[in-house]
N, C-alpha and C positions, 0 to 999 in steps of 0.2 A: 254262704254264697252271696254275701252282700256286695255292694258296689266297691270296686277297688281290689277285690280278692282274686288272685289268679287261680283258675281251675280249668279242668279239661272240659271241652265242649260235650263229649259223650257223657261225662258225669252229670253235667247240667241237664242234658236231654233225658237221662235215666231218672233223675230227680223229678223233673217235670212230668214224666210219664207215670211215675208212682203216685203223684198227686192228682193225676187226671187233668193236667193243664196242657194247653196247646199254645205254641208261639203264635203271635199275631203277625201276619205277613205285612210287609211294607206296601203302602198304597202306590198305585201307578200314577203317573202324571195325569192330571185332569185339566183339560183346556177350559178356560173360563171366559174366553172371548166369544161374543155373539156377533157373527158377521151377517146374520140374516135379520137385518133391521131396516126400517125406512127412514132413519135419521140422516141428517146431513153428514157427508164425509168431507173433511177439510183437506186443503192442499198439503202436500208433503214438503214443508218448508225446510226441513233438516236433511232431506235426501236419504232418509232411511228406507229400508225395504218396505 
């Protein structure tokens, strides 16, 4: 079941289950902007939101 081989999703799930492995869920979007700061905020010269 390497990369590039076609196989059934249930077959892969059964194989993972037999090996005691669990699929890793995708991470949700994490906001990285900190708006709570005391730094200067510059003018919006480009007219963006």
